[in-house]
DSSP file (Angstrom, degrees, kcal/mol; ACC not computed):
  #  RESIDUE AA STRUCTURE BP1 BP2  ACC     N-H-->O    O-->H-N    N-H-->O    O-->H-N    TCO  KAPPA ALPHA  PHI   PSI    X-CA   Y-CA   Z-CA
    1    1 A M              0   0    0      0, 0.0     2,-0.4     0, 0.0    59,-0.2   0.000 360.0 360.0 360.0 142.3 -143.3   73.5 -180.8
    2    2 A I  E     -A   59   0A   0     57,-3.5    57,-2.5    59,-0.1     2,-0.5  -0.987 360.0-158.4-124.2 135.8 -146.0   72.6 -183.3
    3    3 A L  E     +A   58   0A   0     -2,-0.4     2,-0.3    55,-0.2    55,-0.2  -0.968  29.4 154.6-110.0 127.4 -145.4   70.9 -186.6
    4    4 A R  E     -A   57   0A   0     53,-1.9    53,-3.0    -2,-0.5     3,-0.1  -0.914  46.6 -78.9-144.8 168.3 -148.3   71.4 -189.1
    5    5 A E        -     0   0    0     -2,-0.3    51,-0.1    51,-0.2    -1,-0.0  -0.325  61.9 -88.3 -65.5 154.6 -149.0   71.5 -192.8
    6    6 A F        -     0   0    0     49,-0.4     2,-0.3    36,-0.1    -1,-0.1  -0.273  43.9-158.7 -61.7 151.7 -148.0   74.6 -194.7
    7    7 A S    >   -     0   0    0     -3,-0.1     3,-2.2     1,-0.1     4,-0.3  -0.935  31.1-116.1-129.9 153.4 -150.5   77.4 -194.9
    8    8 A S  G >  S+     0   0    0     -2,-0.3     3,-1.4     1,-0.3     4,-0.3   0.781 114.6  68.6 -59.5 -24.6 -150.8   80.3 -197.3
    9    9 A E  G 3  S+     0   0    0      1,-0.2     4,-0.3     2,-0.1     3,-0.3   0.650  90.1  63.4 -67.7 -14.8 -150.2   82.5 -194.3
   10   10 A D  G <> S+     0   0    0     -3,-2.2     4,-2.8     1,-0.2    -1,-0.2   0.587  76.7  93.6 -81.9 -11.3 -146.6   81.1 -194.2
   11   11 A A  H <> S+     0   0    0     -3,-1.4     4,-2.8    -4,-0.3     5,-0.2   0.857  80.2  50.1 -58.5 -45.2 -145.7   82.6 -197.7
   12   12 A Q  H  > S+     0   0    0     -3,-0.3     4,-2.2    -4,-0.3    -1,-0.2   0.945 117.5  39.1 -61.5 -48.9 -144.1   85.9 -196.6
   13   13 A V  H  > S+     0   0    0     -4,-0.3     4,-3.0     2,-0.2    -1,-0.2   0.884 114.6  54.5 -70.1 -37.4 -141.8   84.3 -194.0
   14   14 A F  H  X S+     0   0    0     -4,-2.8     4,-2.6     2,-0.2    -2,-0.2   0.927 109.3  49.0 -58.9 -45.2 -141.1   81.4 -196.3
   15   15 A F  H  X S+     0   0    0     -4,-2.8     4,-0.6    -5,-0.2    17,-0.3   0.939 113.3  45.9 -58.3 -49.5 -140.1   83.8 -199.1
   16   16 A E  H >< S+     0   0    0     -4,-2.2     3,-0.8     1,-0.2     4,-0.2   0.906 113.0  50.0 -62.7 -43.1 -137.8   85.7 -196.7
   17   17 A M  H >< S+     0   0    0     -4,-3.0     3,-1.5     1,-0.2     6,-0.2   0.926 110.3  49.5 -61.4 -45.9 -136.2   82.5 -195.3
   18   18 A N  H 3< S+     0   0    0     -4,-2.6    -1,-0.2     1,-0.3    -2,-0.2   0.533 105.8  58.7 -75.1  -5.0 -135.5   81.1 -198.8
   19   19 A N  T << S+     0   0    0     -3,-0.8     2,-0.7    -4,-0.6    -1,-0.3   0.386  79.7  99.4-101.6   2.1 -133.9   84.4 -199.8
   20   20 A A    X>  -     0   0    0     -3,-1.5     4,-1.7    -4,-0.2     3,-0.8  -0.810  66.8-150.6 -87.9 115.3 -131.3   84.3 -197.1
   21   21 A S  H 3> S+     0   0    0     -2,-0.7     4,-0.7     1,-0.3    -1,-0.2   0.842  94.7  54.2 -59.1 -35.8 -128.2   83.0 -198.8
   22   22 A D  H 34 S+     0   0    0      1,-0.2     4,-0.3     2,-0.2    -1,-0.3   0.851 107.3  52.5 -64.7 -33.6 -126.9   81.3 -195.6
   23   23 A V  H <4 S+     0   0    0     -3,-0.8     3,-0.3     1,-0.2    -2,-0.2   0.896 120.2  29.8 -72.1 -40.6 -130.2   79.4 -195.2
   24   24 A I  H >X S+     0   0    0     -4,-1.7     3,-1.4     1,-0.2     4,-0.7   0.330  86.2 113.3-102.4   8.7 -130.2   77.9 -198.6
   25   25 A K  T 3< S+     0   0    0     -4,-0.7     3,-0.2     1,-0.3    -1,-0.2   0.838  89.4  24.6 -49.1 -45.4 -126.5   77.7 -199.2
   26   26 A Y  T 34 S+     0   0    0     -4,-0.3    -1,-0.3    -3,-0.3    -2,-0.1   0.236 102.8  85.2-107.9  12.2 -126.3   73.9 -199.1
   27   27 A T  T <4 S-     0   0    0     -3,-1.4    -2,-0.1     2,-0.2    -1,-0.1   0.762  84.6-132.1 -88.2 -25.0 -129.8   72.9 -200.2
   28   28 A G     <  +     0   0    0     -4,-0.7     2,-0.2     1,-0.3    -3,-0.1   0.431  66.7 126.8  82.9  -1.7 -129.5   73.1 -204.0
   29   29 A D        -     0   0    0     -5,-0.3    -1,-0.3     1,-0.0     2,-0.3  -0.560  57.2-129.4 -87.3 153.6 -132.7   75.2 -204.0
   30   30 A K        -     0   0    0     -2,-0.2     3,-0.1    -3,-0.1     2,-0.0  -0.728  31.6 -99.4 -97.0 152.2 -133.0   78.6 -205.7
   31   31 A A        -     0   0    0     -2,-0.3   -12,-0.2     1,-0.1     2,-0.1  -0.360  41.2-104.1 -65.4 147.0 -134.4   81.6 -203.9
   32   32 A F        -     0   0    0    -17,-0.3    -1,-0.1   -18,-0.2     3,-0.1  -0.475  21.3-143.7 -66.5 145.8 -138.1   82.5 -204.5
   33   33 A K  S    S-     0   0    0      1,-0.2     2,-0.3    -2,-0.1    -1,-0.1   0.687  75.7  -2.5 -84.8 -19.5 -138.4   85.5 -206.8
   34   34 A S  S  > S-     0   0    0      1,-0.1     4,-1.5   -19,-0.0    -1,-0.2  -0.976  72.4-101.6-160.9 166.7 -141.4   86.8 -205.0
   35   35 A V  H  > S+     0   0    0     -2,-0.3     4,-2.6     1,-0.2     5,-0.2   0.863 121.6  60.0 -62.5 -35.3 -143.9   86.2 -202.2
   36   36 A Q  H  > S+     0   0    0      1,-0.2     4,-2.4     2,-0.2    -1,-0.2   0.858 101.4  52.6 -63.0 -35.0 -146.3   85.0 -204.9
   37   37 A E  H  > S+     0   0    0      2,-0.2     4,-2.1     1,-0.2    -1,-0.2   0.893 109.4  48.9 -66.8 -38.9 -143.8   82.3 -205.9
   38   38 A A  H  X S+     0   0    0     -4,-1.5     4,-2.3     2,-0.2    -2,-0.2   0.906 111.0  50.7 -64.7 -41.6 -143.7   81.2 -202.3
   39   39 A E  H  X S+     0   0    0     -4,-2.6     4,-2.8     1,-0.2    -2,-0.2   0.912 109.9  50.0 -60.4 -43.5 -147.5   81.2 -202.2
   40   40 A A  H  X S+     0   0    0     -4,-2.4     4,-2.1     2,-0.2    -1,-0.2   0.894 108.9  52.1 -64.6 -39.6 -147.6   79.1 -205.4
   41   41 A F  H  X S+     0   0    0     -4,-2.1     4,-0.8     2,-0.2    -2,-0.2   0.943 112.2  45.5 -59.5 -48.1 -145.2   76.6 -204.0
   42   42 A I  H >< S+     0   0    0     -4,-2.3     3,-0.8     1,-0.2    -2,-0.2   0.926 113.0  50.0 -62.1 -45.7 -147.3   76.2 -200.9
   43   43 A A  H 3< S+     0   0    0     -4,-2.8    -1,-0.2     1,-0.2    -2,-0.2   0.845 115.9  42.5 -62.6 -34.0 -150.5   75.9 -202.9
   44   44 A A  H 3< S+     0   0    0     -4,-2.1     2,-0.5    -5,-0.2    -1,-0.2   0.510  80.3 121.2 -91.0  -5.1 -149.0   73.2 -205.2
   45   45 A Y    <<  +     0   0    0     -4,-0.8     3,-0.2    -3,-0.8     4,-0.1  -0.454  29.4 164.2 -66.7 111.8 -147.3   71.3 -202.4
   46   46 A S     >  +     0   0    0     -2,-0.5     4,-3.2     1,-0.1     5,-0.3   0.275  36.6 107.4-116.3   9.4 -148.8   67.8 -202.8
   47   47 A H  H  >>S+     0   0    0      1,-0.2     4,-2.7     2,-0.2     6,-1.0   0.847  77.6  58.0 -61.6 -34.3 -146.6   65.5 -200.8
   48   48 A Y  H  >5S+     0   0    0      4,-0.2     4,-1.0     3,-0.2    -1,-0.2   0.946 117.3  32.8 -59.8 -47.4 -149.1   65.1 -198.0
   49   49 A E  H  45S+     0   0    0     -3,-0.2    -2,-0.2     2,-0.2    -1,-0.2   0.890 123.2  47.0 -75.3 -39.9 -151.7   63.7 -200.5
   50   50 A Q  H  <5S+     0   0    0     -4,-3.2    -3,-0.2     1,-0.1    -2,-0.2   0.909 133.2   9.8 -70.1 -44.9 -149.2   62.0 -202.8
   51   51 A Y  H  <5S-     0   0    0     -4,-2.7    -3,-0.2     2,-0.4    -2,-0.2   0.511  96.4-113.1-118.8  -8.9 -147.1   60.2 -200.3
   52   52 A G  S  <<S+     0   0    0     -4,-1.0     2,-0.3    -5,-0.8    -4,-0.2   0.502  92.6  46.0  86.0   3.5 -148.9   60.5 -196.9
   53   53 A Y        +     0   0    0     -6,-1.0    -2,-0.4    19,-0.0     2,-0.3  -0.960  56.3 143.4-161.7 172.3 -146.1   62.7 -195.5
   54   54 A G        -     0   0    0     -2,-0.3    18,-1.5    19,-0.1     2,-0.3  -0.939  55.4 -31.0 178.9-157.4 -143.9   65.7 -196.3
   55   55 A R  E     - B   0  71A   0     -2,-0.3     2,-0.4    16,-0.3   -49,-0.4  -0.648  55.8-152.3 -83.7 143.9 -142.3   68.8 -194.8
   56   56 A W  E     - B   0  70A   0     14,-3.6    14,-2.2    -2,-0.3   -51,-0.2  -0.934  18.1-112.1-120.4 143.5 -144.2   70.4 -192.0
   57   57 A A  E     -AB   4  69A   0    -53,-3.0   -53,-1.9    -2,-0.4     2,-0.5  -0.465  29.8-136.7 -66.6 140.8 -144.2   74.1 -190.9
   58   58 A I  E     +AB   3  68A   0     10,-2.9     9,-2.6   -55,-0.2    10,-0.7  -0.908  26.5 173.7-103.0 127.0 -142.5   74.7 -187.5
   59   59 A C  E     -AB   2  66A   0    -57,-2.5   -57,-3.5    -2,-0.5     7,-0.1  -0.986  27.6-145.0-128.5 141.2 -144.2   77.0 -185.1
   60   60 A L  S    S+     0   0    0      5,-0.5    -1,-0.1    -2,-0.4     6,-0.1   0.822  82.8  12.4 -79.0 -30.1 -143.0   77.6 -181.6
   61   61 A K  S >  S-     0   0    0      4,-0.2     3,-1.4   -60,-0.1   -59,-0.1  -0.927  86.9 -98.6-140.0 162.9 -146.5   78.1 -180.0
   62   62 A P  T 3  S+     0   0    0      0, 0.0    -1,-0.0     0, 0.0    -2,-0.0   0.845 124.0  35.5 -53.1 -35.9 -150.0   77.5 -181.1
   63   63 A N  T 3  S+     0   0    0      2,-0.0     2,-0.2    -3,-0.0    -3,-0.0   0.391  98.2 100.2-101.6   4.1 -150.5   81.1 -182.0
   64   64 A S    <   -     0   0    0     -3,-1.4     3,-0.1     1,-0.1     2,-0.0  -0.492  69.9-114.2 -88.3 162.4 -147.0   81.9 -183.3
   65   65 A G        -     0   0    0      1,-0.2    -5,-0.5    -2,-0.2    -4,-0.2  -0.181  42.7 -61.5 -89.4-178.3 -146.1   82.0 -186.9
   66   66 A F  E     +B   59   0A   0     -7,-0.1    -7,-0.2     1,-0.1    -1,-0.2  -0.372  43.4 169.1 -62.4 129.9 -143.9   80.0 -189.2
   67   67 A I  E     -     0   0A   0     -9,-2.6    21,-2.6     1,-0.4     2,-0.3   0.364  64.5 -54.1-122.0  -1.2 -140.2   79.9 -188.4
   68   68 A G  E     -BC  58  87A   0    -10,-0.7   -10,-2.9    19,-0.2    -1,-0.4  -0.977  58.2 -93.5 157.3-165.9 -139.1   77.2 -190.8
   69   69 A F  E     +BC  57  86A   0     17,-2.9    17,-2.6    -2,-0.3     2,-0.3  -0.971  24.6 177.4-144.7 161.6 -139.9   73.6 -191.8
   70   70 A C  E     +BC  56  85A   0    -14,-2.2   -14,-3.6    -2,-0.3     2,-0.3  -0.973  28.1  96.7-154.6 152.8 -138.8   70.1 -191.1
   71   71 A G  E     -BC  55  84A   0     13,-2.1    13,-2.3    -2,-0.3     2,-0.3  -0.961  62.7 -48.2 156.7-170.0 -140.0   66.7 -192.2
   72   72 A L  E     - C   0  83A   0    -18,-1.5     2,-0.4    -2,-0.3    11,-0.2  -0.742  38.6-164.7 -98.9 141.5 -139.7   63.8 -194.5
   73   73 A K  E     - C   0  82A   0      9,-2.7     9,-2.4    -2,-0.3     2,-0.4  -0.988   9.5-147.1-130.6 124.5 -139.3   64.1 -198.3
   74   74 A Y  E     - C   0  81A   0     -2,-0.4     7,-0.2     7,-0.2     3,-0.1  -0.752   4.8-160.6 -90.2 133.2 -139.8   61.2 -200.6
   75   75 A H  E  >> - C   0  80A   0      5,-3.2     4,-1.8    -2,-0.4     5,-1.5  -0.936   5.2-158.3-111.7 105.5 -137.7   61.1 -203.8
   76   76 A P  T  45S+     0   0    0      0, 0.0    -1,-0.1     0, 0.0     5,-0.0   0.852  75.5  73.6 -54.5 -37.7 -139.4   58.8 -206.3
   77   77 A E  T  45S+     0   0    0      1,-0.3     0, 0.0     2,-0.1     0, 0.0  -0.934 115.6  10.0-114.9 104.9 -136.1   58.3 -208.1
   78   78 A P  T  45S-     0   0    0      0, 0.0    -1,-0.3     0, 0.0     0, 0.0  -0.796 107.2-117.8-105.7  24.2 -134.3   56.5 -206.5
   79   79 A G  T  <5 +     0   0    0     -4,-1.8     2,-0.3     1,-0.2    -2,-0.1   0.898  64.6 135.1  80.7  41.8 -137.2   55.6 -204.1
   80   80 A I  E   < -C   75   0A   0     -5,-1.5    -5,-3.2    -7,-0.0     2,-0.4  -0.854  46.0-141.7-122.5 158.4 -135.7   57.0 -200.9
   81   81 A T  E     -C   74   0A   0     -2,-0.3     2,-0.3    -7,-0.2    -7,-0.2  -0.970  20.7-174.1-117.3 134.1 -137.0   59.1 -198.0
   82   82 A E  E     -C   73   0A   0     -9,-2.4    -9,-2.7    -2,-0.4     2,-0.4  -0.847  19.9-132.1-121.4 160.3 -134.9   61.8 -196.4
   83   83 A V  E     +C   72   0A   0     -2,-0.3     2,-0.3   -11,-0.2   -11,-0.2  -0.931  35.8 161.3-109.4 138.6 -135.3   64.0 -193.4
   84   84 A G  E     -C   71   0A   0    -13,-2.3   -13,-2.1    -2,-0.4     2,-0.3  -0.958  16.6-168.7-150.8 167.1 -134.5   67.7 -193.8
   85   85 A Y  E     -C   70   0A   0     -2,-0.3     2,-0.3   -15,-0.2   -15,-0.3  -0.978   7.6-166.4-154.3 163.4 -135.1   71.1 -192.2
   86   86 A R  E     -C   69   0A   0    -17,-2.6   -17,-2.9    -2,-0.3     2,-0.3  -0.933  13.5-175.7-154.6 132.4 -134.7   74.8 -192.8
   87   87 A L  E     -C   68   0A   0     -2,-0.3   -19,-0.2   -19,-0.3     2,-0.1  -0.942  37.6 -97.0-130.1 150.7 -135.0   77.5 -190.2
   88   88 A I    >   -     0   0    0    -21,-2.6     3,-2.4    -2,-0.3     4,-0.3  -0.464  47.5-115.8 -57.8 137.5 -134.9   81.3 -190.2
   89   89 A K  G >  S+     0   0    0      1,-0.3     3,-2.0     2,-0.2    -1,-0.1   0.797 110.8  65.2 -56.3 -34.5 -131.4   82.1 -189.2
   90   90 A K  G 3  S+     0   0    0      1,-0.3    -1,-0.3     3,-0.0    -2,-0.1   0.663 100.9  53.9 -66.1 -11.7 -132.2   83.8 -185.9
   91   91 A Y  G X  S+     0   0    0     -3,-2.4     3,-0.9   -24,-0.2     5,-0.4   0.391  83.1 115.5 -99.9   1.8 -133.5   80.4 -184.7
   92   92 A W  T <  S+     0   0    0     -3,-2.0    -3,-0.0    -4,-0.3    -4,-0.0  -0.356  71.3  25.9 -66.7 150.3 -130.3   78.6 -185.5
   93   93 A G  T 3  S+     0   0    0      1,-0.1    -1,-0.2    -2,-0.0    -4,-0.0   0.630  91.4 101.2  76.3  14.9 -128.4   77.1 -182.5
   94   94 A K  S <  S-     0   0    0     -3,-0.9    -2,-0.1     0, 0.0    -1,-0.1   0.346  95.3-108.8-111.8   3.7 -131.4   76.7 -180.2
   95   95 A G  S  > S+     0   0    0     -4,-0.1     4,-2.4     3,-0.0     5,-0.2   0.489  84.6 121.5  83.4   2.8 -132.0   73.0 -180.6
   96   96 A I  H  > S+     0   0    0     -5,-0.4     4,-2.7     2,-0.2     5,-0.2   0.931  73.8  47.3 -66.3 -46.8 -135.2   73.5 -182.6
   97   97 A A  H  > S+     0   0    0     -6,-0.2     4,-2.7     1,-0.2     5,-0.2   0.899 112.9  50.2 -62.5 -40.2 -134.0   71.7 -185.7
   98   98 A T  H  > S+     0   0    0      2,-0.2     4,-2.5     1,-0.2    -2,-0.2   0.942 112.9  45.5 -63.0 -47.7 -132.8   68.7 -183.6
   99   99 A E  H  X S+     0   0    0     -4,-2.4     4,-2.0     1,-0.2    -2,-0.2   0.921 116.1  45.5 -62.6 -44.9 -136.2   68.5 -181.7
  100  100 A A  H  X S+     0   0    0     -4,-2.7     4,-2.3     2,-0.2    -1,-0.2   0.907 112.6  51.1 -66.3 -41.8 -138.2   68.8 -184.9
  101  101 A T  H  X S+     0   0    0     -4,-2.7     4,-2.6    -5,-0.2     5,-0.2   0.924 110.0  49.0 -62.4 -45.5 -136.1   66.3 -186.8
  102  102 A L  H  X S+     0   0    0     -4,-2.5     4,-2.9     1,-0.2     5,-0.2   0.900 110.4  51.8 -61.6 -40.2 -136.3   63.7 -184.0
  103  103 A A  H  X S+     0   0    0     -4,-2.0     4,-2.0    -5,-0.2     5,-0.2   0.915 111.3  47.2 -62.2 -42.4 -140.1   64.2 -183.9
  104  104 A C  H  X S+     0   0    0     -4,-2.3     4,-3.1     2,-0.2     5,-0.4   0.914 114.1  46.5 -65.7 -43.2 -140.3   63.6 -187.6
  105  105 A I  H  X S+     0   0    0     -4,-2.6     4,-1.6     1,-0.2    -2,-0.2   0.942 114.2  47.3 -64.3 -47.2 -138.1   60.5 -187.5
  106  106 A N  H  < S+     0   0    0     -4,-2.9    -1,-0.2    -5,-0.2    -2,-0.2   0.836 120.2  39.4 -65.1 -32.7 -140.0   59.0 -184.5
  107  107 A H  H  X S+     0   0    0     -4,-2.0     4,-0.5    -5,-0.2    -2,-0.2   0.908 125.7  31.2 -80.3 -44.6 -143.3   59.7 -186.2
  108  108 A G  H  X S+     0   0    0     -4,-3.1     4,-2.3    -5,-0.2     5,-0.2   0.907 107.8  56.8 -89.2 -44.6 -142.6   58.8 -189.8
  109  109 A F  H  X S+     0   0    0     -4,-1.6     4,-3.0    -5,-0.4     5,-0.3   0.864 102.3  54.2 -68.0 -36.7 -140.0   56.1 -190.1
  110  110 A P  H  > S+     0   0    0      0, 0.0     4,-2.2     0, 0.0    -1,-0.2   0.931 113.1  45.8 -59.4 -40.0 -141.7   53.4 -188.0
  111  111 A A  H  X S+     0   0    0     -4,-0.5     4,-2.5     2,-0.2    -2,-0.2   0.906 114.1  48.0 -66.2 -41.3 -144.8   53.8 -190.2
  112  112 A L  H  X S+     0   0    0     -4,-2.3     4,-2.5     2,-0.2    -1,-0.2   0.913 111.2  49.5 -66.2 -42.7 -142.7   53.8 -193.4
  113  113 A I  H  X S+     0   0    0     -4,-3.0     4,-1.6     2,-0.2    -1,-0.2   0.914 111.9  49.1 -63.1 -41.9 -140.7   50.8 -192.4
  114  114 A T  H  X S+     0   0    0     -4,-2.2     4,-0.8    -5,-0.3    -2,-0.2   0.926 112.0  48.9 -60.9 -45.9 -143.9   48.9 -191.6
  115  115 A D  H  < S+     0   0    0     -4,-2.5     3,-0.5     1,-0.2    -2,-0.2   0.887 110.7  50.7 -62.0 -39.4 -145.4   49.9 -194.9
  116  116 A L  H  < S+     0   0    0     -4,-2.5    -1,-0.2     1,-0.2    -2,-0.2   0.802 112.9  45.0 -71.1 -28.4 -142.3   48.8 -196.8
  117  117 A T  H  <        0   0    0     -4,-1.6    -1,-0.2     1,-0.2    -2,-0.2   0.516 360.0 360.0 -94.1  -4.5 -142.2   45.4 -195.1
  118  118 A S     <        0   0    0     -4,-0.8    -1,-0.2    -3,-0.5    -2,-0.1   0.484 360.0 360.0 -77.7 360.0 -145.9   44.7 -195.5
């Protein structure tokens, strides 16, 4: 598995994933209206620059495409960081979300805790 920043090449699958009602059922997010809306979301995604971390695209192999995302999300109000994920439904139940989530927690939270106590 590879976790990487979003790419414009992810837009089509991101659009399809976010339009699956089972996938976004509990997220509070609305489905994208078009692939162009997914492209605009990716282009405007600034959490990496703004906060030093964010959601990362999940790919199973170096040359495979986007199958979902996982990562840390900072909420300025109330000043908390959460971990979250979303996968294309056909990848559910395979341990991918668990593996990606643990990688994000192990990578991100020690750095965040250090930053907060400095």
